[in-house]
C-alpha positions in Angstrom: -104.2 -52.7 21.0 -105.1 -56.0 19.4 -106.3 -56.6 15.8 -110.1 -56.5 15.5 -110.3 -60.1 14.4 -108.7 -61.1 17.7 -111.1 -59.2 19.9 -113.6 -61.0 22.2 -117.1 -59.6 21.9 -119.1 -59.2 25.1 -120.6 -62.5 26.1 -118.6 -64.5 23.5 -117.4 -68.0 24.4 -113.6 -67.8 24.7 -113.3 -71.5 23.7 -115.4 -71.1 20.6 -113.3 -68.0 19.8 -110.2 -70.1 20.2 -111.7 -72.7 17.7 -112.3 -69.8 15.3 -108.7 -68.8 15.6 -107.6 -72.4 15.1 -109.5 -72.6 11.8 -107.8 -69.4 10.7 -104.4 -70.8 11.6 -105.0 -74.0 9.6 -104.4 -72.0 6.5 -100.7 -72.3 7.5 -100.7 -76.1 7.8 -99.6 -78.4 5.1 -102.0 -79.1 2.3 -104.2 -82.1 3.0 -104.0 -81.9 6.8 -107.3 -82.9 8.4 -108.5 -80.2 10.8 -108.6 -81.4 14.4 -110.5 -80.0 17.4 -108.3 -77.5 19.3 -106.8 -79.0 22.4 -107.8 -77.6 25.7 -104.3 -76.5 26.7 -104.0 -74.6 23.4 -107.5 -73.0 23.7 -106.7 -71.8 27.2 -103.4 -70.4 26.0 -104.9 -68.6 23.1 -107.5 -67.1 25.4 -104.7 -65.8 27.7 -102.8 -64.5 24.6 -105.8 -62.5 23.5 -106.2 -61.1 27.0 -102.6 -60.1 27.0 -103.0 -58.1 23.8 -100.7 -60.3 21.7 -101.2 -59.8 17.9 -100.8 -62.6 15.3 -97.9 -60.7 13.5 -95.9 -59.9 16.6 -92.4 -60.8 17.4 -90.2 -61.5 20.5 -88.2 -58.6 22.0 -84.6 -59.1 23.0 -84.4 -57.9 26.6 -80.9 -59.1 27.6 -77.8 -58.6 25.5 -74.1 -59.0 25.8 -72.7 -58.4 29.3 -76.2 -58.2 30.9 -77.1 -61.6 29.4 -73.8 -63.2 30.5 -74.1 -61.9 34.1 -77.7 -63.0 34.4 -77.0 -66.5 33.1 -74.0 -66.9 35.4 -76.1 -66.1 38.4 -79.1 -68.2 37.3 -79.7 -71.5 39.2 -80.1 -73.4 35.9 -76.5 -72.6 34.9 -75.5 -75.3 37.3 -77.3 -78.0 35.3 -76.5 -76.8 31.8 -73.7 -79.4 31.4 -76.2 -82.2 32.1 -78.9 -80.7 29.8 -76.4 -80.5 27.0 -75.3 -84.0 27.6 -78.8 -85.3 27.4 -80.3 -83.1 24.7 -77.3 -81.6 22.8 -76.6 -84.5 20.5 -80.3 -85.1 19.9 -80.7 -81.5 18.9 -77.7 -81.3 16.6 -78.3 -84.6 14.9 -82.0 -83.9 14.3 -81.4 -80.4 13.2 -83.3 -79.1 16.2 -82.6 -76.5 18.9 -82.1 -77.0 22.6 -83.3 -73.9 24.5 -83.5 -73.1 28.2 -85.6 -70.2 29.5 -86.0 -68.6 32.9 -89.3 -68.3 34.9 -90.2 -65.1 32.9 -89.9 -66.9 29.6 -86.6 -65.2 28.6 -84.3 -67.5 26.6 -81.0 -67.9 28.3 -79.4 -70.6 26.1 -80.3 -71.5 22.5 -78.0 -74.2 21.0 -78.1 -76.8 18.3 -77.9 -77.2 14.6 -76.2 -74.0 13.0 -78.7 -73.8 10.1 -81.6 -74.2 12.4 -80.3 -71.5 14.7 -80.0 -69.1 11.7 -83.6 -69.8 10.8 -84.8 -69.4 14.3 -82.9 -66.1 14.5 -85.3 -64.7 11.9 -88.1 -64.9 14.5 -85.9 -63.7 17.4 -85.7 -67.2 19.0 -82.3 -66.2 20.4 -80.7 -65.9 23.8 -82.0 -62.9 25.7 -85.3 -62.7 23.9 -88.5 -62.9 25.9 -90.8 -65.7 24.8 -93.3 -65.5 27.7 -96.8 -66.4 26.6 -98.0 -62.9 27.6 -95.4 -61.4 25.1 -95.6 -63.7 22.0 -98.6 -65.9 22.7 -98.8 -69.7 22.7 -95.4 -71.4 22.5 -93.9 -74.4 24.4 -91.3 -72.7 26.7 -93.5 -69.7 27.4 -96.7 -71.7 28.0 -94.8 -74.4 30.1 -93.7 -71.8 32.6 -97.1 -70.1 32.5 -99.0 -73.3 33.4 -96.2 -75.1 35.3 -96.3 -78.4 33.4 -95.0 -79.9 30.2 -96.4 -78.6 27.0 -96.1 -79.6 23.3 -97.1 -77.1 20.6 -97.6 -78.2 17.0 -97.2 -75.9 14.0 -100.4 -73.8 13.7 -101.2 -74.1 17.4 -98.6 -71.3 17.8 -100.4 -68.0 18.3 -98.0 -65.9 16.2 -97.9 -66.6 12.4 -94.2 -66.6 11.9 -93.7 -69.3 14.5 -96.2 -71.7 12.9 -93.7 -73.6 10.7 -92.1 -74.8 14.0 -93.0 -77.5 16.5 -91.7 -77.4 20.1 -91.9 -79.3 23.4 -91.0 -77.9 26.8 -91.1 -78.9 30.4 -90.6 -76.7 33.5 -87.8 -77.1 35.9 -88.7 -76.6 39.6 -86.5 -75.7 42.5 -86.3 -79.1 44.4 -86.5 -77.3 47.8 -89.2 -74.7 47.3 -91.1 -76.1 44.3 -91.1 -72.8 42.5 -90.6 -72.8 38.7 -87.0 -71.8 37.8 -87.5 -72.0 34.0 -88.0 -74.6 31.3 -86.1 -76.9 29.0 -87.3 -76.8 25.4 -86.6 -78.6 22.2 -87.6 -76.7 19.0 -87.6 -77.8 15.4 -89.6 -79.0 12.5 -92.1 -81.8 11.8 -89.9 -84.5 13.1 -90.6 -83.3 16.6 -94.4 -83.8 16.2 -94.4 -87.0 18.2 -95.5 -87.7 21.8 -92.1 -89.1 22.6 -90.6 -85.6 22.2 -92.6 -84.4 25.1 -91.7 -87.4 27.2 -88.1 -86.9 26.4 -87.9 -83.3 27.4 -89.9 -84.0 30.5 -87.3 -86.6 31.5 -84.5 -84.1 31.0 -86.3 -81.6 33.2 -86.7 -84.2 36.0 -83.0 -85.1 35.7 -82.1 -81.4 36.0 -84.2 -81.1 39.2 -82.5 -84.2 40.6 -79.1 -82.7 39.8 -80.1 -79.4 41.5 -81.1 -81.4 44.6 -77.7 -83.1 44.7 -75.7 -79.9 44.1 -77.5 -78.0 46.9 -78.4 -80.5 49.6 -80.1 -79.2 52.7 -77.7 -80.0 55.5 -77.4 -78.4 58.9 -74.8 -75.6 58.9 -74.8 -75.1 55.1 -77.5 -72.4 54.9 -76.7 -69.1 53.3 -78.2 -65.7 53.9 -79.0 -62.6 52.0 -78.4 -59.0 53.2 -80.3 -56.1 51.7 -78.4 -52.9 52.6 -78.7 -50.6 49.5 -80.9 -47.6 50.1 -81.5 -48.6 53.8 -79.9 -47.4 57.1 -81.1 -50.7 58.8 -80.3 -53.7 56.7 -82.6 -56.7 56.3 -81.1 -60.2 56.8 -82.8 -63.2 55.4 -81.6 -66.5 56.7 -83.2 -69.9 57.1 -86.6 -68.6 56.4 -86.4 -65.8 58.9 -86.1 -62.1 58.2 -84.5 -59.8 60.7 -84.1 -56.0 60.6 -80.7 -55.2 62.0 -79.7 -52.1 64.0 -77.5 -49.5 62.3 -74.4 -50.7 64.0 -75.2 -54.4 63.4 -75.9 -53.6 59.7 -72.4 -52.1 59.4 -70.8 -55.1 61.0 -72.5 -57.6 58.8 -71.8 -55.6 55.7 -68.1 -55.5 56.5 -67.8 -59.1 57.5 -69.7 -60.2 54.4 -67.2 -58.1 52.4 -64.3 -59.8 54.2 -65.3 -63.5 54.4 -61.7 -64.3 55.6 -62.5 -62.3 58.8 -61.3 -59.1 60.6 -59.4 -58.8 63.8 -60.8 -56.7 66.6 -58.5 -53.8 65.9 -59.4 -53.9 62.2 -63.1 -53.9 62.9 -62.6 -51.0 65.4 -60.9 -48.9 62.8 -63.4 -49.9 60.1 -66.4 -48.9 62.3 -65.4 -45.9 64.4 -64.1 -42.5 63.5 -63.2 -41.9 67.1 -60.0 -43.8 67.8 -60.6 -43.6 71.5 -63.6 -46.0 71.4 -62.6 -48.9 73.8 -62.6 -52.5 72.5 -65.2 -53.4 75.1 -67.8 -51.3 73.2 -67.2 -53.4 70.1 -67.3 -56.7 72.0 -70.7 -55.7 73.5 -72.1 -55.1 70.0 -70.7 -58.4 68.7 -72.2 -60.3 71.6 -75.6 -58.8 70.9 -75.2 -59.6 67.2 -74.2 -63.2 68.0 -77.5 -63.6 69.9 -79.5 -62.3 66.9 -77.7 -64.5 64.3 -77.9 -67.6 66.4 -75.4 -70.1 67.7 -72.3 -70.7 65.7 -73.0 -68.0 63.1 -70.4 -65.5 64.2 -66.9 -66.7 65.0 -64.0 -64.8 66.6 -60.2 -64.6 66.2 -60.7 -63.2 63.7 -64.3 -62.1 63.7 -66.1 -63.8 60.7 -69.4 -65.1 59.6 -69.6 -68.9 59.4 -72.4 -68.8 56.7 -72.2 -67.4 53.2 -73.9 -64.0 53.1 -74.8 -62.5 49.7 -75.3 -58.8 49.8 -77.2 -56.7 47.3 -74.1 -54.5 47.1 -72.0 -57.5 46.1 -74.5 -58.3 43.3 -74.2 -54.8 41.8 -70.4 -54.9 42.1 -70.2 -58.3 40.4 -72.5 -57.2 37.5 -70.4 -54.1 37.0 -67.3 -56.2 36.9 -68.9 -58.3 34.2 -69.9 -55.2 32.1 -73.6 -55.8 32.8 -74.5 -52.2 33.3 -78.2 -52.5 32.9 -78.4 -55.4 35.3 -76.2 -53.5 37.8 -78.4 -50.4 37.6 -81.5 -52.5 38.1 -80.1 -54.1 41.2 -79.0 -50.7 42.7 -81.6 -49.6 45.1 -79.6 -46.7 46.5 -76.4 -45.9 48.4 -75.1 -48.5 50.7 -76.3 -47.8 54.3 -76.6 -44.1 53.4 -76.7 -42.8 57.0 -73.6 -44.7 58.1 -70.5 -42.8 59.2 -68.4 -45.9 59.6 -65.2 -45.1 57.6 -65.0 -48.5 55.9 -68.7 -48.4 55.0 -68.3 -44.9 53.5 -65.4 -46.1 51.3 -67.5 -49.1 50.1 -70.5 -46.8 49.5 -68.4 -44.3 47.4 -66.7 -47.0 45.5 -69.9 -48.7 44.5 -71.7 -45.4 43.6 -68.8 -44.0 41.7 -68.3 -47.2 39.8 -71.9 -47.4 38.7 -72.2 -43.8 37.7 -69.0 -44.0 35.7 -70.4 -47.0 33.9 -73.6 -45.3 33.2 -71.8 -42.3 31.7 -69.6 -44.5 29.6 -72.6 -46.5 28.4 -74.6 -43.5 27.4 -78.0 -45.2 27.6 -80.5 -42.3 28.0 -83.0 -44.4 30.0 -80.4 -45.5 32.5 -79.0 -42.0 32.9 -82.5 -40.6 33.3 -83.3 -43.2 36.0 -80.2 -42.1 37.9 -80.8 -38.4 37.9 -84.5 -38.8 38.8 -83.6 -40.9 41.8 -83.0 -39.1 45.2 -79.3 -40.0 45.2 -78.7 -38.7 41.7 -80.8 -35.6 41.3 -77.9 -33.2 41.8 -75.3 -35.3 40.0 -74.0 -32.7 37.5 -71.8 -35.1 35.5 -74.7 -37.5 34.9 -77.0 -34.6 34.0 -74.4 -33.5 31.4 -74.2 -37.0 30.0 -78.0 -37.2 29.7 -78.2 -33.8 28.0 -75.7 -35.0 25.4 -77.8 -38.0 24.4 -81.3 -36.7 25.2 -81.3 -32.9 24.8 -84.8 -32.1 26.0 -86.0 -28.8 27.3 -86.5 -30.2 30.8 -83.0 -31.7 30.9 -81.4 -28.5 29.6 -83.2 -26.4 32.2 -82.2 -28.7 35.1 -78.6 -28.8 33.8 -78.4 -25.0 33.6 -79.7 -24.6 37.1 -77.1 -27.0 38.5 -74.3 -25.3 36.6 -75.5 -21.9 37.9 -75.5 -23.2 41.5 -72.0 -24.6 40.9 -70.8 -21.2 39.6 -72.3 -19.4 42.6 -70.7 -21.7 45.1 -67.3 -21.2 43.4 -67.6 -17.5 44.0 -67.9 -18.1 47.7 
C-alpha cells in the first residue's frame, strides 16, 4: 500500500503528478538550486514507481548473501568481463570517491566496489552486493531504471524516487548479450555532485559497450562450439536445448545423456551397459541400437565412440544444483531443484546420482535450518513424507499443522516397525 500523497486520483495526468512529486523532492536539493522541469525519462520512471507501490521512505532488500551471492556471481555472464570493467572504471571510482556497481537484469547488485568511505555511506541505504535495486523495488535509480528501459540513464539527486537516495547521483548503462540482444545487467557509477556531468553518462556507456565487445570475443559463434542444456530434474523424459532446438528425449536416451554429461571424459560400452541395465544379460547390441538412434537425434558429430562421449558441452540442471551445493549456496541450490533426477529411472547409475543429489540437498537444508526452505521441501511431492526434514521444520517453526503432520509420520513409522 502506497502513501496517500503518492496515489494517482482517477483521471489524473501521470506526468503532472510526476511534476508534483518533483517539486516535493526539490526540498532535498541544495539551497539556491533553480527548479527545472522534470525530464521525460524521470517522469516515466516515477509513474512506474507509483504503479509498483514504491513508497518514498522505502529501502532496498538484500536478496542474495554469502554463498548464494558468490555462486550466483560465479555463474553470471558478466563475471567474465569484470576484469575489464574494473580496469576501465575502478581507478576512476576510487580516485573520485565514487562507486563502481554492476547489477543483473533483475536489478540485483552483484558487485559494488570503490572508495571505502563511500562504500560505508552507501551501505546505509543498502547499496550493497546482493541488494535488489530494481525500479519496481526502490523506484527511480540509474541501474534499476537502465535495465527497465534498456538504455543508458543518469539520475541526479532529487530525481531519485526514494528520499534516502537523493543525496546521490548515478549513471548506468545496460550490457546486452552480443548474440541474443537481451539485457544481462548494467554497469553503474554512483557518487556525489561531481558525477552530475553529461560526460559521466558517456563514460559509463562506453564501458558497457566495451564489455559487450569483450563478451563477443570470449564467446564467438563458431561451428562445432555450441553447448547444450539438459533439463532432467523432476522429469522422466529430459528436455535437451541445443542450437535453438528443443528435443524431448525418450527415457532411455535421457538416461544416456545424463550419464555422458556427468562423464565428459566418456564411458566404454561395458561401463555404459552396467550403468544403464540392472539385468547383466542385456546384450551389447541393444545398447548400440539405442546409441545409433540417439546419434540421429543429436545430429552428426555430436556423439563419439571409443569411448562413448558427447562432443559438445552439456550443462544439466542437476549439475547446477550440485555445483551450488558445493559452494554452500543452499538457497540457490534449493531454487534450482525441480525434483528428483529422472524419478522413474531404474538405471543403477542414475539411481545413485539421484540419491546423492537429493540426500546432499536435504542434508544442507537441515543444517541450514531456514524454515521457508524446509517448508518448501516437505510441501513438495518428493518431500511430503521426509520425516527428518519435518522434524527439522518443527524445531524452527513449531506450528500446529507441522506438529500434527510430524506426529502422523512418526505414528506410521512406529506401526511399520511393529510389522
